[in-house]
Backbone as a ProteinNet text record, in pm:
[ID]
protein_1_A
[PRIMARY]
MAAGGDHGSPDTYRSPLASRYASPEMCLVFSDRYKFRTWRQLWLWLAEAEQTLGLPITDEQIEEMKSNLDNIDFKMAAEEEKQLRHDVMAHVHTFGHCCPKAAGIIHLGATSCYVGDNTDLIILRNALDLLLPKACTADHSWETLLSLDSGSLHGSPELEACPR
[TERTIARY]
17219.2	17104.1	16992.1	16937.6	16826.6	16700.5	16601.8	16473.7	16422.5	16382	16334.3	16444.8	16567.3	16682.4	16679.7	16766.8	16781.3	16672.9	16589.6	16475	16514.7	16640.1	16682.2	16760.2	16776.7	16859.7	16777.8	16835.5	16767.2	16773.3	16841.6	16859.7	16752.7	16655	16552.3	16416.1	16312.9	16175.3	16144.7	16078.8	16049.1	15901.5	15874.7	15738.2	15744.3	15651.5	15649.2	15628.1	15551.1	15529.4	15655.4	15728.6	15852.3	15953.3	15962.4	16061.3	16028.3	15902.7	15862.9	15865.9	15821.5	15790.8	15867.8	15925.4	15988	16134.2	16177.5	16318.8	16401.5	16531.3	16617.7	16611.7	16599.8	16592.5	16465.7	16353.7	16227.5	16231.6	16291.2	16303.2	16387.7	16490.6	16572.8	16492.3	16412.3	16333.4	16237.4	16185.8	16092.2	16161	16292.7	16367.2	16373.3	16404.9	16424.1	16539.1	16648.6	16762.5	16720.9	16649.3	16605.3	16511.5	16419.1	16322.7	16393.5	16480.1	16542.6	16649.8	16712.4	16806.9	16729.7	16609.5	16525.6	16481.5	16448	16415.7	16531.9	16653	16770.7	16789.7	16765.7	16776.8	16674.3	16553.2	16449.7	16487.3	16545.3	16590	16701.5	16790.4	16896.5	16836.4	16744.4	16681.3	16606.6	16541.8	16471.6	16570.6	16681.7	16782.7	16841	16866.3	16919.4	16817.9	16691	16587.2	16574.4	16577.8	16567.5	16686.6	16804	16923	16906.2	16852.8	16834.2	16729.7	16638.7	16537.3	16589.7	16713.2	16774.8	16780	16738	16750.2	16898.4	16934.6	17076.4	17126.8	17141	17192.1	17322.9	17427.3	17560.6	17590.6	17686.8	17734.8	17795.4	17858.2	17918.4	17811	17696.7	17587.4	17534.3	17520.5	17473.6	17572.1	17699.5	17801.3	17804.4	17785.6	17782.5	17666	17550.7	17435.2	17463.2	17516.9	17548.2	17640.5	17740.2	17840.1	17789.5	17671.4	17618.2	17485	17449.2	17321.2	17311.7	17422	17421.7	17470.4	17505	17558.8	17443	17366.2	17245.5	17273.9	17259.5	17277	17138.5	17105.6	16972.5	16947.5	17052.5	17037.3	17003.6	17074.3	17046.9	16905.8	16867	16733.1	16625.6	16646.7	16548.9	16540.4	16654.2	16654.5	16586.6	16615	16550.6	16399.2	16357.6	16214.2	16145	16211.6	16155.1	16133.4	16230.7	16224.9	16125.1	16130.7	16049	15909.7	15895.3	15769.7	15726.6	15826.1	15799.6	15910.5	15875.7	15978.1	16053.7	15983.9	16051	16146.9	16100	16188	16306	16285.5	16397.3	16505.6	16463.7	16562.9	16618.2	16543.1	16597.9	16713.1	16690.6	16795	16914	16886.8	16994.4	17078.5	17013.9	17086	17163.2	17102.1	17167.5	17289.8	17286.4	17400.9	17525.2	17505.9	17622.1	17645.5	17557.3	17571.9	17554.3	17645.3	17623.3	17610.5	17679.3	17669.6	17534.3	17475.3	17347.7	17228.2	17251.4	17143.2	17025.3	17053.3	16947.3	16863.9	16909.7	16834.7	16770.9	16800.9	16741.4	16591.5	16510	16363.7	16305.3	16385.5	16343.7	16219.1	16111.1	15987.3	15902	15945.2	15872.4	15780.8	15689.9	15607.1	15653.6	15606.4	15638.9	15586	15474.5	15418.4	15510.6	15591.4	15685	15774.5	15835.6	15922.9	15843.5	15741.5	15666	15594.2	15514.5	15435	15521.7	15619.6	15706.3	15790	15835.6	15911.3	15823.5	15699.8	15608.4	15593.3	15577.2	15562.7	15689	15804.8	15932.3	15950.4	15919.8	15933.3	15839	15715	15619.7	15662.9	15711.1	15760.2	15877.2	15971.7	16089.1	16053.6	15955.4	15908.6	15842.4	15763	15701.3	15805.7	15912.5	16021.3	16084.1	16087.2	16137.5	16034.6	15909	15802.7	15759.7	15739.9	15680.4	15757.6	15891	15961.1	15939.4	15907.8	15887.4	15740.5	15651.8	15508.5	15453.2	15500.4	15442.6	15549.7	15520.9	15609.4	15585.7	15665.3	15650.7	15516.4	15454.6	15326.8	15207.9	15225.4	15113.3	15150.4	15080.3	15111.6	15056.5	15113.7	15066.6	14920.6	14884.2	14747.5	14648.9	14690.7	14603.8	14571.2	14671.8	14647.3	14559.5	14583.3	14505.2	14360	14332.2	14195.3	14112.6	14176.9	14104.3	14046	13925.3	13871.2	13931	13938.3	14007.4	13947.3	13817.6	13755.6	13802.4	13851	13890.8	14039	14115.3	14259.6	14299.3	14237	14280.7	14262.5	14372.1	14367.1	14351.1	14357.1	14337	14461.6	14444.3	14561.2	14650.7	14587.9	14668.3	14762.6	14710	14792.5	14896.9	14859.6	14953.5	15071.6	15052	15159.1	15262.5	15229.9	15322.7	15413.6	15543.2	15636.5	15613.7	15641.4	15625.9	15760.1
27522.2	27434.1	27502.3	27435	27488.9	27489.5	27567.1	27568	27426.8	27390.2	27254.2	27161.1	27189.7	27111.7	26966.3	26890.6	26746.9	26673.8	26600.6	26534.9	26419.4	26377.5	26271.2	26321.8	26451.4	26510.4	26549.6	26532.6	26579.8	26731.3	26798.8	26943.1	27022.5	26955.1	27027.3	26961.8	27041.1	26991.7	26923	26807.5	26729.7	26741.3	26801.8	26818.4	26861.6	26813.6	26862.6	27014.2	27067.8	27212.7	27286.8	27233.3	27298.4	27303	27193.4	27191.2	27292.8	27331.5	27431	27573.9	27593.6	27729.2	27779.7	27694.2	27738.2	27775	27871.5	27910.5	27805.6	27800.8	27709.3	27735.6	27863.3	27897.6	27842.5	27852	27800.7	27648.2	27584.2	27438.2	27392.6	27469.4	27435	27445.8	27550.5	27570.3	27452.9	27394.4	27282.5	27146.5	27143.7	27019.2	26933.7	26806.2	26715.2	26761.1	26806.2	26850.2	26964.1	27061.2	27175.4	27129.9	27041.4	26989.3	26916.2	26821.9	26740.4	26818.1	26914.4	27000.6	27086.7	27130.3	27207.7	27120.4	26993.4	26902.9	26900.7	26886.8	26880	27009.6	27122.2	27250.8	27259.3	27213.3	27213.1	27121.5	27005.7	26916.4	26980.9	27054.6	27125.7	27232.3	27311.9	27415.6	27354.2	27242.4	27172.6	27130.3	27070.5	27025.5	27144.1	27254.8	27373.4	27426.8	27429.7	27476.9	27382.4	27253	27154.7	27164.9	27191.8	27209.4	27329.3	27440.3	27559.2	27535.6	27440.7	27406.5	27307.5	27262.5	27175.7	27028.2	26988	26847.2	26812.8	26687.7	26649.6	26635.3	26749.3	26755	26832.2	26771.9	26832	26924.7	27013.6	27100.6	27016.3	26906.1	26816.8	26759.4	26722.1	26670.9	26779.9	26899.6	27013.1	27040.4	27044.1	27071	26961.1	26836.8	26725.9	26744.1	26783.7	26808	26924.6	27034.6	27151.6	27115.8	27033.2	27001.2	26900.2	26843.8	26745.2	26785.8	26911.2	26955	26925.6	26939.5	26920.2	26782.2	26698.5	26565.3	26464.2	26472.9	26391.1	26274.5	26154.6	26032.9	25991.3	26035.2	26010	25862	25790.3	25646.3	25574.8	25607.4	25546.6	25581.9	25706.9	25749.3	25671.5	25649.1	25572.6	25428	25369.1	25231.8	25225.4	25322.3	25328.2	25344.1	25427.2	25448.4	25322	25246	25117.5	25025	25021.6	24932.8	24982.4	25111.9	25167.2	25210.4	25236.6	25287.2	25417.4	25503.1	25631.5	25728.4	25831.7	25922.2	25997	26045.7	26122.3	26032.9	25916.7	25827.9	25779.7	25763.1	25726.4	25833.7	25959.7	26067.6	26088.9	26055.5	26056.7	25957	25836	25732.6	25771.8	25830.4	25870.2	25981.8	26079.1	26187.1	26129.3	26040.1	25975.6	25894.7	25839.9	25762	25849.8	25974.1	26062.1	26146.6	26134.2	26203.4	26101.4	26004.9	25898.6	25947.8	26055.4	26107.6	26174.8	26228.5	26299.4	26212.7	26090.9	26006.8	25995.4	25985.4	25966.4	26090.1	26205.6	26328.5	26390	26336.6	26388	26357	26459.9	26445.4	26417.6	26439.1	26408.6	26486.7	26415.4	26476.3	26537.6	26523.9	26586.7	26486.3	26538.7	26455.3	26475.8	26391.6	26408.9	26542.2	26586.3	26714.9	26830.5	26817.3	26924.3	26956.2	26854.8	26883.2	26902.4	26821.4	26830.1	26962.3	26999.6	27122.2	27248.2	27251.7	27369.1	27383.6	27272.6	27278.8	27330.8	27284	27334.3	27486.2	27535.8	27680.3	27756	27702.1	27766.1	27767.2	27656.1	27648.2	27747.5	27753.1	27846.8	27991.4	28023	28159.1	28192.2	28099.3	28125	28131	28053	28060.3	28195.7	28242.4	28374.9	28485.8	28468.1	28566.4	28575.5	28462.6	28464.1	28524.2	28493.8	28531.1	28677.2	28725.2	28857.9	28971	28973.6	29083	29081.1	28964.9	28952.7	28963.8	28971.4	28959.9	29073.1	29191.2	29304.4	29406.3	29484.8	29596.7	29706.8	29810.9	29921.9	29991.4	29983.4	30051.3	29975.1	29849.8	29768.5	29704.6	29741.3	29688.2	29547.2	29473.8	29339	29344.9	29451.7	29466.7	29474.5	29533.7	29539.9	29400	29314.5	29176.6	29102	29122.4	29051.5	29095.8	29218.2	29267.3	29213	29154.6	29100.6	28965	28939	28804.3	28712.4	28583.1	28487.4	28481.5	28509.8	28504.3	28614.4	28724.3	28836.6	28836.8	28740.8	28743.6	28707.8	28608.2	28561.9	28670.8	28712	28812.1	28954.7	28976.4	29111.1	29195.9	29326.7	29414	29409.4	29393.3	29386.5	29266.2	29152	29031.8	29042.9	29101.9	29115.7	29204.3	29296	29386.7	29316.8	29202.1	29130.5	29040.5	29043.4	28958.4	28811.7	28727.6	28583	28518.5
27214.5	27215.7	27137	27040.5	26961.7	27046.3	27002.7	27073.8	27084.2	27202.4	27223.3	27265.4	27225.9	27270.7	27231.8	27294.3	27271.7	27347.5	27275.8	27339	27430.1	27430.7	27520.7	27640.4	27650.9	27754.9	27877.1	27997.3	28117.9	28132	28038.3	28045.8	27972.7	27915.3	27842.1	27858.8	27849.1	27854.7	27723.1	27729	27609.2	27574.8	27461.1	27413.7	27267.6	27185.4	27047.3	27040.5	27132.9	27133.6	27175	27272.2	27316.7	27204.1	27127.8	27020.1	26911.4	26899.7	26798.8	26851.9	26976.5	27021.2	27142.3	27221.3	27347.1	27326.7	27404.8	27401.7	27475.8	27448.3	27524.1	27674.3	27712.9	27855.3	27918.3	27847.2	27900.2	27907.6	27807.8	27810.6	27929	27962.2	28078	28207.3	28221.6	28344	28366.2	28259.2	28271.8	28257.7	28256.4	28236.2	28362.6	28343.1	28455.8	28544.7	28485.4	28566.4	28660	28608	28688.2	28799.4	28765.3	28863.1	28976.7	28942.4	29046	29122.2	29058.4	29129.2	29230.1	29192.9	29284.2	29401.5	29376.8	29487.9	29586.5	29534.5	29621.5	29699.2	29633.6	29702.7	29815.7	29790.2	29894.1	30010.1	29980.8	30088.6	30169.4	30103	30173.6	30264.9	30211.3	30294.3	30412	30390.1	30498.3	30606.6	30566.8	30663.9	30742	30671.2	30739.2	30841.6	30803.6	30895.8	31015.1	30989.3	31098	31192	31135.9	31220.2	31312.9	31259.1	31343.4	31451.6	31427.4	31528	31631.9	31614.7	31714.1	31680	31561.3	31523.8	31507.8	31534.8	31529.2	31384.6	31318.3	31181.5	31187.8	31134.6	31145.9	31028.7	31052.3	30944.5	30832.3	30868.4	30768.4	30674.7	30730	30647.1	30553.6	30605.9	30525.7	30412	30443.3	30341.5	30235.2	30276.7	30181.1	30083.5	30135.1	30048.6	29954.3	30006.9	29923.5	29808.3	29836.8	29733.7	29630.3	29651.2	29556.6	29493.8	29501.3	29444.5	29294.9	29224.9	29079.3	29036.5	29130.3	29101.5	29091.9	28984.9	28970.1	28875.5	28926.1	28845.9	28794.6	28673.8	28618.4	28592.9	28555.5	28531.4	28662.5	28769.1	28899.2	28946.5	28928.5	28970.4	28894.7	28766.1	28686.8	28735.6	28767.8	28820.3	28956.8	29041.9	29174.2	29159.4	29063.6	29045.4	28995.3	28909.1	28865.1	28983.3	29071.6	29187.6	29291.8	29323.5	29431.7	29386.4	29259	29201.9	29268.8	29293.6	29359	29319.2	29245.4	29193.2	29302.5	29402.4	29507.5	29585.8	29626.5	29703	29618.9	29490.1	29402.1	29407.8	29409.8	29414.8	29556	29657.5	29793.8	29801.1	29750.3	29752.3	29665	29549.7	29458.6	29520.4	29581.8	29649.9	29768.7	29841.8	29954.7	29914.4	29794.4	29745.2	29730.3	29683.2	29668.9	29794.3	29892	30021.3	30133.8	30149.4	30247.2	30391.8	30426.9	30564.1	30588.4	30482.4	30494.6	30456.2	30411.3	30359	30455.9	30583.1	30681.2	30710.9	30666.8	30695.8	30571	30454.9	30331.7	30334.4	30321	30316.9	30456.2	30561.5	30698.5	30737.7	30766.8	30812.1	30701.7	30578.1	30467	30398.3	30320.2	30233.5	30090	30001	29859.1	29808.2	29863	29821.2	29855.9	29960.7	29996	29877.5	29817.6	29704.1	29575.7	29554.2	29429.4	29412.9	29511.2	29500	29502.7	29592.4	29598.8	29472.4	29417.5	29292.1	29179.6	29171.4	29068.7	29079.7	29201.2	29220.4	29181.2	29216.6	29181.7	29030.5	28965.2	28819.7	28751.9	28796.5	28735.2	28756.7	28876.6	28902.4	28810.5	28797.3	28714.8	28566.6	28524.5	28385.7	28359.5	28455.2	28439.9	28438.7	28515.8	28513.5	28374.4	28301.5	28163.7	28068.1	28091.9	27999.3	28010.4	28130.2	28148.2	28080.2	28086.9	28017.6	27866	27812	27667.7	27628.6	27727	27700.5	27614.4	27634.6	27561.5	27526.4	27429	27396.8	27498.6	27494.2	27589	27573.7	27455.7	27432.3	27489.9	27524.8	27571.9	27704.7	27806.1	27938.7	27955.4	28047.5	28081.3	28126.3	28197.8	28245.5	28129	28016.6	27898.9	27850.5	27844	27800.3	27899.3	28028.5	28129	28129.7	28087.4	28089.5	27973.2	27874.5	27759.7	27793.3	27747.4	27767.7	27662.6	27693.1	27606.4	27467.4	27452.4	27321.2	27228.7	27286.4	27202.2	27168.8	27219.4	27197.5	27055.6	26996.9	26865.2	26760.2	26701.3	26596.4	26645.7	26776.9	26829.7	26809.6	26793.5	26779.7	26903.7	27023.5	27146	27143.6	27100.2	27095.2	26985.3	26873.2	26761.5	26799.8	26895.4	26936.8	27022.9	27078.3	27164.6	27082.1	27109.1	27032.9	27060.9	26963.9	26979.2	26999.5
[MASK]
++++++++++++++++++++++++++++++++++++++++++++++++++++++++++++++++++++++++++++++++++++++++++++++++++++++++++++++++++++++++++++++++++++++++++++++++++++++++++++++++++++

């Protein structure tokens, strides 16, 4: 996959800037597939936690969710979102379609912010994990870059030392 990837694919982030400057790995981290797979992982963790707290969630439901984390029907999700006008609920229904035994417990007791906000944090953390090792050469620490004010970055020797 070239930098920026296929602009019609759920496997890459779509942006004119991404197609010019982002690595394939970074485009994947910001892709729809990564986002919605993370939503599913969060719903699985929620169900596992609720089960340990005594809610009537079966091991069979948990296993069904685990086995369908990557089974994302993007076309169905888009149709559900048109009908429901809600992205999270569209994916709850889409996940429930491939997990009929677990459908009633997916997103149980959660808000849309549970998946949206936590996914944003996970994506940003994982993007930083890709970025930080590349941020500076061994001669220039990350702290050196952070100590610079934004006005002094353009054309600075510190910035020039960092690979692009």
